[in-house]
VMD Tcl script that draws the C-alpha trace (Angstrom):
set ca {
  {91.74 -161.48 75.03}
  {93.20 -160.43 71.67}
  {94.18 -164.02 70.91}
  {90.67 -165.20 71.73}
  {89.16 -162.69 69.29}
  {91.50 -163.82 66.54}
  {90.58 -167.43 67.14}
  {86.87 -166.66 67.08}
  {87.26 -164.79 63.81}
  {89.26 -167.63 62.31}
  {86.53 -170.06 63.27}
  {84.00 -167.88 61.49}
  {81.65 -166.83 64.25}
  {78.20 -165.69 63.01}
  {78.16 -162.10 61.80}
  {81.93 -161.69 61.71}
  {83.50 -159.78 58.84}
  {86.02 -162.53 58.25}
  {83.32 -165.21 57.96}
  {81.40 -163.13 55.42}
  {84.50 -162.40 53.36}
  {85.40 -166.08 53.40}
  {81.95 -166.94 52.03}
  {82.35 -164.30 49.33}
  {85.75 -165.69 48.40}
  {84.30 -169.17 48.07}
  {81.57 -167.81 45.82}
  {84.10 -165.94 43.69}
  {86.03 -169.21 43.30}
  {82.88 -170.94 41.94}
  {82.49 -173.08 45.07}
  {78.83 -172.08 45.19}
  {77.51 -175.03 47.17}
  {80.22 -174.65 49.78}
  {79.65 -170.90 50.01}
  {75.89 -171.38 50.45}
  {76.45 -173.98 53.15}
  {78.59 -171.44 54.98}
  {75.91 -168.76 54.64}
  {73.25 -171.12 55.97}
  {75.44 -171.96 58.96}
  {76.73 -168.51 59.87}
  {74.16 -165.93 58.77}
  {72.62 -164.29 61.88}
  {69.03 -165.38 62.55}
  {67.99 -161.90 63.72}
  {67.08 -159.68 60.74}
  {68.25 -156.67 62.70}
  {71.70 -158.09 63.41}
  {74.74 -156.28 62.00}
  {75.58 -157.43 58.46}
  {72.48 -159.66 58.20}
  {71.55 -157.83 55.00}
  {74.97 -158.50 53.44}
  {74.65 -162.18 54.25}
  {71.15 -162.22 52.73}
  {72.30 -160.50 49.54}
  {75.04 -163.11 49.15}
  {72.54 -165.91 49.86}
  {70.20 -164.68 47.11}
  {73.08 -164.37 44.64}
  {74.20 -167.92 45.42}
  {70.69 -169.35 45.12}
  {70.36 -167.85 41.66}
  {73.81 -169.12 40.70}
  {72.70 -172.62 41.74}
  {69.44 -172.25 39.77}
  {67.34 -172.43 42.91}
  {65.33 -169.52 41.56}
  {62.01 -170.30 43.23}
  {63.65 -170.26 46.63}
  {65.41 -166.99 45.79}
  {62.14 -165.34 44.76}
  {60.41 -166.48 47.95}
  {63.16 -164.92 50.08}
  {63.25 -161.76 47.94}
  {59.53 -161.25 48.51}
  {60.20 -161.24 52.28}
  {63.07 -158.73 52.33}
  {62.63 -156.40 55.29}
  {61.96 -152.68 54.99}
  {64.89 -150.43 55.77}
  {67.49 -152.82 54.39}
  {70.82 -151.01 53.72}
  {70.94 -149.85 50.12}
  {74.07 -151.66 48.87}
  {72.80 -155.03 50.07}
  {69.28 -154.23 48.86}
  {70.55 -153.39 45.36}
  {72.46 -156.68 45.18}
  {69.39 -158.55 46.41}
  {67.08 -156.91 43.86}
  {69.46 -157.74 41.01}
  {69.53 -161.37 42.12}
  {65.74 -161.41 42.39}
  {65.37 -159.97 38.88}
  {67.67 -162.67 37.50}
  {65.65 -165.35 39.28}
  {62.39 -163.97 37.91}
  {63.75 -163.94 34.33}
  {64.90 -167.55 34.73}
  {61.44 -168.53 36.01}
  {59.67 -166.77 33.14}
  {58.16 -164.10 35.40}
  {58.87 -161.07 33.25}
  {56.67 -158.58 35.08}
  {58.18 -159.57 38.42}
  {61.69 -159.17 37.01}
  {60.88 -155.70 35.70}
  {59.35 -154.76 39.05}
  {62.59 -155.57 40.87}
  {64.69 -153.87 38.17}
  {62.53 -150.73 38.23}
  {62.78 -150.47 41.98}
  {66.55 -150.67 41.71}
  {66.80 -148.18 38.84}
  {64.37 -145.51 40.06}
  {64.46 -145.71 43.85}
  {67.95 -146.71 44.92}
  {70.52 -144.69 42.94}
  {72.37 -147.73 41.56}
  {76.05 -147.74 40.66}
  {76.69 -147.66 36.88}
  {77.38 -151.41 36.66}
  {74.23 -152.18 38.65}
  {72.11 -149.95 36.42}
  {73.56 -151.59 33.31}
  {72.85 -155.09 34.65}
  {69.28 -154.12 35.58}
  {68.55 -152.69 32.13}
  {69.94 -155.81 30.49}
  {67.62 -157.94 32.63}
  {64.65 -155.83 31.53}
  {65.53 -156.65 27.90}
  {65.82 -160.32 28.79}
  {62.41 -160.24 30.47}
  {60.70 -158.77 27.40}
  {62.39 -161.27 25.10}
  {61.40 -164.17 27.35}
  {57.77 -163.00 27.13}
  {58.19 -162.77 23.34}
  {57.50 -159.05 23.33}
  {59.85 -158.66 20.41}
  {59.26 -155.04 19.42}
  {59.56 -153.81 23.00}
  {62.72 -155.86 23.54}
  {64.22 -154.52 20.28}
  {63.58 -150.88 21.23}
  {65.17 -151.50 24.64}
  {68.18 -153.05 22.91}
  {68.62 -149.96 20.74}
  {68.48 -147.68 23.77}
  {70.91 -149.92 25.62}
  {73.40 -149.75 22.74}
  {73.04 -145.98 22.53}
  {73.96 -145.63 26.20}
  {76.68 -148.30 26.37}
  {78.38 -148.09 22.99}
  {80.54 -149.86 21.97}
  {78.83 -153.07 23.02}
  {80.88 -156.04 24.13}
  {80.71 -158.95 21.73}
  {78.91 -161.11 24.31}
  {76.06 -158.58 24.55}
  {75.78 -158.28 20.76}
  {75.66 -162.07 20.53}
  {72.92 -162.22 23.13}
  {70.83 -159.62 21.30}
  {71.17 -161.54 18.04}
  {70.31 -164.87 19.70}
  {67.19 -163.40 21.26}
  {66.04 -161.72 18.04}
  {66.62 -164.84 15.93}
  {64.59 -166.82 18.44}
  {61.82 -164.25 17.99}
  {62.00 -164.48 14.19}
  {63.31 -160.90 13.92}
  {66.25 -161.51 11.58}
  {66.13 -158.06 9.96}
  {66.35 -156.34 13.34}
  {69.21 -158.61 14.38}
  {71.31 -157.35 11.46}
  {71.92 -154.20 13.52}
  {74.53 -156.21 15.45}
  {75.94 -158.27 12.57}
  {79.23 -156.38 12.59}
  {79.73 -157.09 16.27}
  {79.81 -160.85 15.77}
  {82.85 -163.04 15.24}
  {83.17 -163.73 11.51}
  {83.68 -167.48 12.05}
  {80.94 -167.89 14.63}
  {77.95 -170.13 14.06}
  {75.70 -167.28 15.16}
  {76.94 -165.03 12.34}
  {76.54 -167.85 9.81}
  {72.99 -168.44 11.08}
  {72.10 -164.76 10.80}
  {73.58 -164.41 7.30}
  {71.75 -167.54 6.18}
  {68.38 -166.46 7.53}
  {68.63 -162.95 6.08}
  {69.83 -164.12 2.66}
  {73.15 -162.33 3.07}
  {74.96 -165.60 2.31}
  {74.27 -168.44 -0.10}
  {73.12 -171.61 1.69}
  {75.73 -173.77 -0.05}
  {78.48 -171.38 1.05}
  {77.17 -171.53 4.61}
  {77.26 -175.34 4.49}
  {80.89 -175.25 3.35}
  {81.88 -172.79 6.09}
  {80.06 -174.73 8.81}
  {81.69 -177.99 7.76}
  {85.08 -176.29 7.76}
  {84.52 -175.13 11.34}
  {83.40 -178.62 12.40}
  {86.57 -180.04 10.88}
  {88.50 -177.67 13.15}
  {86.68 -178.92 16.23}
  {83.70 -176.57 16.20}
  {80.81 -177.25 18.57}
  {77.23 -178.44 18.00}
  {76.06 -174.95 17.11}
  {77.53 -175.55 13.64}
  {75.30 -178.61 13.24}
  {72.40 -176.28 14.01}
  {73.57 -174.08 11.16}
  {73.77 -177.11 8.87}
  {70.26 -178.19 9.84}
  {68.91 -174.74 8.94}
  {70.88 -174.62 5.68}
  {69.69 -178.12 4.76}
  {66.06 -177.10 5.29}
  {66.59 -174.08 3.03}
  {68.25 -176.20 0.35}
  {65.76 -179.05 0.63}
  {68.67 -181.42 1.32}
  {67.00 -184.18 3.31}
  {70.08 -186.30 3.91}
  {72.03 -183.32 5.30}
  {69.14 -182.32 7.54}
  {68.90 -185.85 8.94}
  {72.67 -185.92 9.51}
  {72.64 -182.59 11.35}
  {69.74 -183.52 13.62}
  {71.26 -186.90 14.43}
  {74.53 -185.23 15.40}
  {72.73 -182.68 17.56}
  {70.75 -185.40 19.34}
  {73.96 -187.34 19.93}
  {75.70 -184.39 21.55}
  {76.40 -184.75 25.29}
  {75.09 -181.29 26.07}
  {71.71 -181.62 24.38}
  {70.14 -181.06 27.84}
  {66.52 -180.00 28.03}
  {66.23 -179.84 24.22}
  {66.56 -183.63 23.87}
  {62.85 -184.44 23.78}
  {62.14 -181.69 21.23}
  {65.12 -182.79 19.11}
  {64.01 -186.43 19.20}
  {60.50 -185.42 18.12}
  {61.85 -183.25 15.32}
  {64.14 -186.02 14.09}
  {61.26 -188.52 13.96}
  {59.25 -185.98 11.94}
  {62.12 -185.33 9.54}
  {62.78 -189.06 9.17}
  {59.15 -189.53 8.15}
  {59.00 -186.67 5.65}
  {62.36 -187.53 4.10}
  {61.47 -191.21 3.87}
  {58.55 -190.30 1.64}
  {60.82 -188.21 -0.56}
  {63.47 -190.95 -0.73}
  {60.79 -193.54 -1.50}
  {59.56 -191.43 -4.41}
  {63.12 -191.27 -5.74}
  {63.35 -195.05 -5.52}
  {59.85 -195.48 -7.03}
  {58.70 -197.45 -4.02}
  {55.01 -198.20 -3.62}
  {53.21 -197.41 -0.37}
  {52.57 -200.59 1.59}
  {55.25 -202.63 -0.16}
  {57.29 -203.01 3.04}
  {59.57 -205.68 1.64}
  {60.68 -203.37 -1.15}
  {61.19 -200.53 1.32}
  {63.33 -202.73 3.59}
  {65.37 -203.94 0.64}
  {65.92 -200.41 -0.66}
  {66.93 -199.17 2.82}
  {69.47 -201.99 3.14}
  {70.94 -201.24 -0.30}
  {71.25 -197.51 0.49}
  {72.93 -198.05 3.87}
  {76.50 -197.90 2.57}
  {76.02 -195.08 0.05}
  {73.67 -192.88 2.08}
  {73.17 -194.01 5.70}
  {70.97 -191.00 6.52}
  {68.60 -191.92 3.71}
  {68.60 -195.53 4.84}
  {67.86 -194.60 8.47}
  {64.99 -192.35 7.41}
  {63.39 -195.29 5.62}
  {63.95 -197.61 8.58}
  {62.53 -195.00 10.96}
  {59.41 -194.62 8.84}
  {58.87 -198.38 8.72}
  {59.60 -198.77 12.44}
  {56.57 -196.64 13.24}
  {54.23 -196.81 10.26}
  {54.44 -200.33 8.88}
  {51.25 -202.29 9.32}
  {53.21 -205.48 10.02}
  {54.71 -205.98 13.49}
  {57.59 -208.06 12.13}
  {58.52 -205.32 9.67}
  {58.38 -202.67 12.39}
  {60.70 -204.68 14.60}
  {63.19 -205.43 11.82}
  {63.28 -201.71 10.99}
  {63.72 -200.77 14.65}
  {66.71 -203.05 15.03}
  {68.29 -201.82 11.83}
  {67.78 -198.19 12.81}
  {69.30 -198.65 16.27}
  {72.18 -200.75 14.95}
  {72.97 -198.29 12.15}
  {73.11 -195.36 14.57}
  {75.25 -197.39 16.95}
  {77.65 -198.42 14.17}
  {77.93 -194.78 13.08}
  {79.02 -193.64 16.55}
  {75.59 -192.16 17.26}
  {74.71 -194.36 20.21}
  {73.35 -191.51 22.34}
  {71.13 -190.43 19.45}
  {69.70 -193.96 19.27}
  {69.08 -194.02 23.01}
  {67.39 -190.63 23.02}
  {65.43 -191.27 19.86}
  {63.69 -194.24 21.48}
  {63.98 -193.13 25.10}
  {62.91 -189.50 25.29}
  {59.35 -190.06 24.12}
  {58.56 -192.52 26.89}
  {57.20 -195.10 24.42}
  {56.37 -198.57 25.74}
  {59.49 -200.74 25.23}
  {57.27 -203.81 24.88}
  {56.61 -202.70 21.31}
  {60.33 -202.49 20.49}
  {62.20 -205.39 18.90}
  {63.88 -207.51 21.65}
  {67.30 -207.36 19.98}
  {66.97 -203.60 19.70}
  {66.09 -203.52 23.41}
  {69.23 -205.47 24.26}
  {71.33 -203.01 22.30}
  {69.58 -199.92 23.69}
  {70.04 -201.29 27.21}
  {73.73 -201.91 26.53}
  {74.10 -198.32 25.34}
  {72.30 -197.07 28.43}
  {74.54 -199.20 30.68}
  {77.67 -197.83 28.99}
  {76.39 -194.25 29.03}
  {75.45 -194.38 32.74}
  {71.72 -194.15 32.11}
  {70.58 -196.98 34.43}
  {66.90 -196.04 34.42}
  {66.76 -196.49 30.65}
  {68.76 -199.72 30.85}
  {66.22 -201.16 33.30}
  {63.38 -199.94 31.13}
  {64.67 -201.80 28.07}
  {65.96 -204.94 29.81}
  {63.11 -205.58 32.23}
  {61.33 -208.78 31.24}
  {63.89 -209.92 28.66}
  {65.54 -213.33 28.86}
  {69.32 -213.47 28.78}
  {70.80 -212.85 25.31}
  {72.55 -215.81 23.64}
  {76.10 -214.70 24.54}
  {75.42 -214.05 28.26}
  {74.61 -216.55 31.01}
  {71.29 -216.19 32.82}
  {73.15 -215.54 36.09}
  {75.31 -212.74 34.67}
  {72.28 -211.21 32.94}
  {70.31 -211.03 36.18}
  {73.22 -209.50 38.07}
  {73.58 -206.87 35.33}
  {69.86 -206.09 35.63}
  {70.11 -205.88 39.42}
  {73.09 -203.53 39.11}
  {71.13 -201.20 36.83}
  {68.14 -201.37 39.19}
  {70.38 -200.40 42.10}
  {72.01 -197.53 40.21}
  {68.63 -196.22 39.10}
  {67.54 -195.94 42.72}
  {65.36 -199.06 42.78}
  {67.11 -200.77 45.72}
  {64.16 -203.01 46.55}
  {63.91 -204.25 42.97}
  {67.66 -204.97 42.92}
  {67.36 -206.95 46.15}
  {64.45 -208.98 44.77}
  {66.38 -209.80 41.60}
  {69.39 -211.00 43.62}
  {67.22 -213.06 45.99}
  {65.57 -214.78 43.04}
  {69.01 -215.56 41.60}
  {70.23 -217.06 44.88}
  {67.14 -219.26 45.26}
  {67.91 -221.13 42.05}
  {71.11 -222.46 43.68}
  {73.00 -222.81 40.39}
  {76.78 -222.25 40.31}
  {77.73 -218.68 39.41}
  {79.98 -218.32 36.36}
  {82.97 -216.10 37.10}
  {81.62 -213.10 35.12}
  {78.41 -213.21 37.17}
  {80.31 -213.60 40.44}
  {82.54 -210.66 39.57}
  {79.57 -208.45 38.78}
  {77.79 -209.54 41.97}
  {80.87 -208.63 44.00}
  {81.06 -205.20 42.34}
  {77.36 -204.62 43.04}
  {77.77 -205.56 46.71}
  {80.67 -203.12 47.01}
  {78.50 -200.37 45.51}
  {75.77 -201.19 48.02}
  {78.25 -201.16 50.89}
  {79.67 -197.82 49.71}
  {76.13 -196.43 49.90}
  {76.04 -197.30 53.63}
  {73.75 -200.31 53.20}
  {75.83 -203.03 54.88}
  {72.85 -205.25 55.73}
  {71.71 -205.41 52.10}
  {75.27 -205.98 50.84}
  {75.71 -208.77 53.40}
  {72.43 -210.39 52.37}
  {73.43 -210.39 48.69}
  {76.91 -211.78 49.27}
  {75.95 -214.39 51.86}
  {73.26 -215.80 49.55}
  {75.61 -216.00 46.55}
  {78.77 -217.14 48.36}
  {77.98 -220.90 48.15}
  {77.43 -220.51 44.39}
  {80.68 -218.71 43.57}
  {83.87 -220.28 42.26}
  {86.94 -220.46 44.49}
  {88.66 -217.22 43.41}
  {85.56 -215.09 43.75}
  {84.51 -216.83 46.96}
  {87.69 -215.48 48.61}
  {86.86 -211.96 47.50}
  {83.25 -212.34 48.58}
  {84.36 -213.47 52.02}
  {86.60 -210.43 52.26}
  {83.74 -208.16 51.17}
  {81.46 -209.83 53.72}
  {84.04 -208.97 56.34}
  {83.75 -205.36 55.25}
  {79.94 -205.40 55.50}
  {80.06 -206.88 59.01}
  {82.73 -204.39 60.08}
  {80.60 -201.51 58.77}
  {77.71 -202.84 60.88}
  {80.00 -203.03 63.97}
  {79.68 -206.82 64.00}
  {83.37 -207.27 64.78}
  {83.44 -210.98 65.67}
  {81.55 -211.83 62.47}
  {83.83 -209.56 60.46}
  {86.92 -211.32 61.88}
  {85.39 -214.69 60.96}
  {84.83 -213.64 57.34}
  {88.25 -212.00 56.98}
  {90.06 -215.02 58.39}
  {88.10 -217.43 56.19}
  {89.10 -215.32 53.20}
  {92.77 -215.52 54.23}
  {92.62 -219.28 54.82}
  {90.90 -220.00 51.50}
  {94.20 -219.52 49.64}
  {95.41 -222.72 47.96}
  {99.10 -221.77 48.00}
  {101.25 -221.89 51.13}
  {102.68 -218.47 50.18}
  {100.30 -215.66 51.18}
  {99.20 -213.24 48.48}
  {98.15 -209.62 48.89}
  {94.52 -210.48 49.66}
  {95.54 -213.04 52.30}
  {97.79 -210.51 54.05}
  {95.12 -207.82 53.99}
  {92.52 -210.27 55.26}
  {94.72 -211.46 58.15}
  {95.40 -207.90 59.22}
  {91.71 -206.98 59.01}
  {90.79 -210.12 60.95}
  {93.27 -209.20 63.69}
  {91.90 -205.66 64.01}
  {88.34 -206.94 64.31}
  {89.31 -209.65 66.77}
  {90.79 -206.97 68.98}
  {87.63 -204.89 68.70}
  {85.54 -207.94 69.59}
  {87.62 -208.49 72.74}
  {89.44 -211.65 71.54}
  {92.84 -210.29 72.48}
  {94.86 -213.53 72.32}
  {93.42 -214.45 68.92}
  {94.17 -210.92 67.71}
  {97.75 -211.12 68.99}
  {98.31 -214.38 67.08}
  {97.10 -212.83 63.82}
  {99.20 -209.68 64.24}
  {102.26 -211.81 64.89}
  {101.49 -213.85 61.75}
  {101.38 -210.62 59.73}
  {104.74 -209.50 61.18}
  {106.26 -212.85 60.23}
  {104.87 -213.05 56.68}
  {104.34 -209.52 55.39}
  {106.95 -207.41 53.61}
  {104.67 -204.40 53.35}
  {105.95 -201.56 55.54}
  {102.49 -200.13 56.18}
  {101.08 -203.50 57.24}
  {104.04 -204.16 59.52}
  {103.68 -200.73 61.13}
  {99.95 -201.27 61.68}
  {100.51 -204.72 63.20}
  {103.18 -203.39 65.58}
  {101.08 -200.45 66.65}
  {98.01 -202.59 67.30}
  {100.06 -205.19 69.19}
  {101.34 -202.51 71.51}
  {97.74 -201.67 72.42}
  {96.72 -205.21 73.38}
}
mol new
graphics top color blue
foreach p $ca { graphics top sphere $p radius 0.5 }
foreach p [lrange $ca 0 end-1] q [lrange $ca 1 end] { graphics top cylinder $p $q radius 0.2 }
display resetview
């Protein structure tokens, strides 16, 4: 009996202490998805069951950690009366965090108040709840109320950790309350971008000195927050080129996240305003697009930011379509050449503008960037409807488009593109055949063997000899995945026999072995035996030999 109990505990039976502790350990190790899956599997269904409340508190904490805040709030609203206090306090804290994240300040304060005034929280719980109240006021832009709560918080928890001081300053700067934020200036790291930003905005530091310090930190590997400092300093100094540079770098940063659209909009606006200023410097006349284009080209080497601002202005505001398209291409190419390819993609992609109005060569380049940067939806958006570029065959171009369609989730569109390619019955150049093979493998890996088989079977007669062998082998894999073992054996053996040389290569050996396995599964035992014996005679690979011997013993 004792052994049986141990085994049940080890298996994690619902409600067991060991199962709950295992879930908590997974959560503490940042395996949040795995921990939540365990909770969903093992939490008792009966609300009155022992430890149900502890499971529920952990579930709410995990949901918030995974940013599934709406779901957390729905469950928090249904918490049963009489829930044990420790689990209830944890649940209310999680609910308050979810409400802050969802912008529901009053709801967050309701949960925090219940915890603080009705449940005798532990000191760390009370501290966390009070901090969430501050966050809720700041999120609602109730600056004065948030500031007073910050002062009370500091009075009760002095000295503040640096992370809390930084959070207070961030929130107050966002609210435009620089003077109030100075209360925590001393608690900030001297070299931090946040301290530079605060000193700049309060006039405690000269803007030129801030620029020098921010650039020094960037030279040491500092993050994008220093470009934010430079953007603010540039605006204060009226340095248009620096402001353009900073915004381009921010837009190019991998972690731009949800701010991308706002950054792209801001950069377009700054491009436009700075272009007017640069044009005045160059004594350019409004409407003289040729002069503007010429001036932008001449400034590209000396001041690329100035040049790109002029191109950006022309790309949107020129009355002539040809001028707009020339400027678009030059803007995209300049960003790309400067290592700002993501900025180019986001500048044109985040606004959702119609790509039909973008220069075709710029669309090729933007699509290439999107392909490289694993943004298939944008690649399809820019490439759709374009003929193959001069340096790419029509066949390879269409396979590239189909690949991007597949990766963007448009499986039907990808299939249509490949069917249209197969119907033309033109020989596939090797680059196109290689890409088609890679696409079919992606489709097969996504558990779509029928679609992969359709693509490969249609293109097989068009492929050159080397890729035809690989396509046959891949077709064997698609048939095997669909449990069509006789067909799989046929494809595998044809792949093996397509070798020109009398000496088998790696692919031929693999194909023979795969053919033998599938022949056995299809019930063709004698044919399978012959192929296994061929592998034993010709292979020098220990694993293949072992497999062949084992399978022979089963026939």
